[in-house]
C-alpha positions in Angstrom: -8.0 -15.7 1.1 -4.8 -13.6 2.0 -4.6 -10.2 3.5 -1.5 -7.8 2.2 -1.1 -5.1 4.7 1.4 -2.4 4.2 2.2 0.4 6.5 4.4 3.5 4.8 6.5 5.9 6.7 7.0 8.9 4.8 10.2 10.9 4.5 10.0 14.1 6.7 10.0 16.6 3.7 7.0 14.8 2.1 4.1 17.2 1.9 0.6 16.5 2.7 0.0 16.7 -1.1 2.3 14.1 -1.6 0.8 11.9 0.9 -2.7 12.4 -0.4 -1.7 11.6 -3.9 0.0 8.3 -2.5 -3.1 7.2 -1.1 -5.0 8.3 -4.2 -2.7 6.0 -6.6 -2.7 2.9 -4.1 -6.5 3.0 -4.4 -6.4 2.9 -8.1 -4.4 -0.3 -7.9 -7.8 -2.2 -7.3 -8.7 -1.0 -11.2 -5.3 -1.8 -12.6 -4.2 -5.1 -11.0 -6.1 -8.2 -11.7 -6.8 -10.7 -8.6 -7.6 -7.7 -6.0 -10.6 -8.7 -4.1 -11.0 -5.7 -2.0 -8.7 -2.6 -1.5 -8.3 0.0 1.0 -6.1 2.8 1.6 -5.6 5.8 3.8 -4.1 8.2 6.0 -3.4 6.9 9.7 -5.0 9.1 12.1 -3.7 7.2 15.1 -0.4 9.5 15.4 0.2 8.3 19.2 0.8 4.9 18.3 1.5 5.0 14.7 5.1 5.5 15.2 5.7 7.7 12.2 3.6 5.2 9.7 1.2 7.6 8.5 -0.4 5.7 5.2 -1.6 2.3 5.4 -2.8 -0.4 2.8 -5.0 -3.3 3.0 -5.2 -5.6 0.3 -7.4 -8.7 0.1 -6.4 -11.4 -2.6 -8.4 -15.0 -3.1 -5.1 -16.8 -2.6 -1.4 -16.7 -2.5 -1.0 -17.2 -6.3 -2.7 -13.7 -6.8 -0.6 -12.0 -4.1 2.4 -13.4 -5.8 1.4 -12.0 -9.4 0.4 -8.5 -7.6 4.2 -7.6 -6.7 5.6 -7.9 -10.5 2.5 -6.2 -12.2 3.2 -3.3 -14.2 0.8 -1.1 -12.5 2.2 -2.0 -9.0 5.7 -1.3 -10.1 5.0 1.9 -11.3 3.4 3.1 -8.0 6.8 1.6 -6.2 8.8 3.7 -8.7 7.1 6.9 -8.9 5.6 7.2 -5.4 6.8 4.8 -2.7 10.6 4.7 -3.4 10.8 8.7 -3.6 8.6 9.2 -0.8 9.2 6.6 2.0 11.9 6.2 4.2 10.6 2.7 5.4 7.5 0.2 5.0 6.4 -2.6 6.9 4.6 -5.2 5.3 2.6 -8.5 6.6 0.9 -11.0 4.6 -1.4 -13.6 6.1 -4.0 -16.2 5.2 -7.6 -15.8 6.5 -10.6 -18.1 6.4 
């Protein structure tokens, strides 16, 4: 299995409503992208150590092929274009295999 973790740092002018909408659309990816085994997304409550990264996404895939298919999938690209690019000043991504 493969874990895909993304941390999102929102732009300073992003509103709480925009942040919450981002979390909501991220959660819907599980319904719209095949190959996702599990998906969680939420607001980072650890503001002391979060270094400004206020939203987190964790996606589990069965294998690397499923992860590679996720990136270009139209539903994922729509979220990137409509929400991530306009709202985020930075993201951090980590992908790793788990047994």
